[in-house]
C-alpha positions, 0 to 999 in steps of 0.5 A: 500500500502506498504511503500517504502524506498527512498535512500539519498546519502550525498555529500562531503559537507554534510559529512564535515558539519556532522563531524564538528557538531559531533566534537562540540557535542563531546566537549559538552558531554565530560565534563559531561561524565568525571564527570560520568553524563550520557548524549547523543545527539538525533535527526539528529546529532545522525542519521546523516541527519543534515542540516546547521541549525540543533540544538545540544541538549545534554540530561541528563536523570537522572541529579544529580542536576541542580546546579552540571550540571552548576558547571561542565559546568562552570569549563570546560569553557562552558559559557551559555547565558540563562536558562529556565524551559519549560513544553510543555503541562500540562501533559508532563514532565517539563524540565530545559534548559541551553542555550549556543546559539540558536543552542546549549544547554543542557536539563534535566527532573525536575521530573521523566519521564514516559516510553513514555517520556523516550523513545522519544530520542530513537524514534528520535535516540540517540547517546552517546560520544562513538558513536560520537567518533566511527562515529556511526550513529543510526536509528530514526524518523525525524520531518516529521515522516520518519524513517531514517536508516543510510547507508554507503553512506547516509541514507534511509527514510521510511514513518512511517504511516502504519508501526508503529509496524515495526518502534517500533521494529526497534527502540526498543521502545513501539508502544505507543510513535510511535502512539503518535508522528503520532497523534501529527503530524496530529494535528499540520498539522490541527491546526498548532503549539501551544504555550507551557504551561510553559516557564519561564526564570531564572534570574542570581541569581535564581536557577532551584530548587527555580523557580521550587518550585515557579511554583509548588505553582502557577500551579495546573496542574504542581502539578497534573503532579507531583502526577501522575508521 
C-alpha cells in the first residue's frame, strides 16, 4: 500500500515558539561561524516541527580542536555547565559534548566519521546560520521515522517504511543510513532503549584530548573503532 502524506498546519503559537528557538540557535552558531568553524543545527529546529521541549544541538563536523571550540565559546560569553565524551555503541563514532543546559549544547566527532555517520544530520535535516537567518526550513526524518517536508503553512509527514529509496533521494543521502535508522527503530520498539557504551564526564581541569587518550588505553573496542575508521 502506498504511503500517504498527512498535512500539519502550525498555529500562531507554534510559529512564535519556532522563531524564538531559531533566534537562540542563531546566537549559538554565530560565534563559531565568525571564527570560520563550520557548524549547523539538525533535527526539528532545522525542519521546523519543534515542540516546547525540543533540544538545540549545534554540530561541528570537522572541529579544529576541542580546546579552540571552548576558547571561542568562552570569549563570546557562552558559559557551559558540563562536558562529556559519549560513544553510543562500540562501533559508532565517539563524540565530545559541551553542555550549556539540558536543552542546549554543542557536539563534535573525536575521530573521523564514516559516510553513514556523516550523513545522519542530513537524514534528520540540517540547517546552517544562513538558513536560520533566511527562515529556511529543510526536509528530514523525525524520531518516529516520518519524513517531514516543510510547507508554507506547516509541514507534511510521510511514513518512511516502504519508501526508503524515495526518502534517500529526497534527502540526498545513501539508502544505507535510511535502512539503518528503520532497523534501529524496530529494535528499540522490541527491546526498548539501551544504555550507551561510553559516557564519561570531564572534570574542570581535564581536557577532551587527555580523557580521550585515557579511554583509548582502557577500551579495546574504542581502539578497534579507531583502526577501522
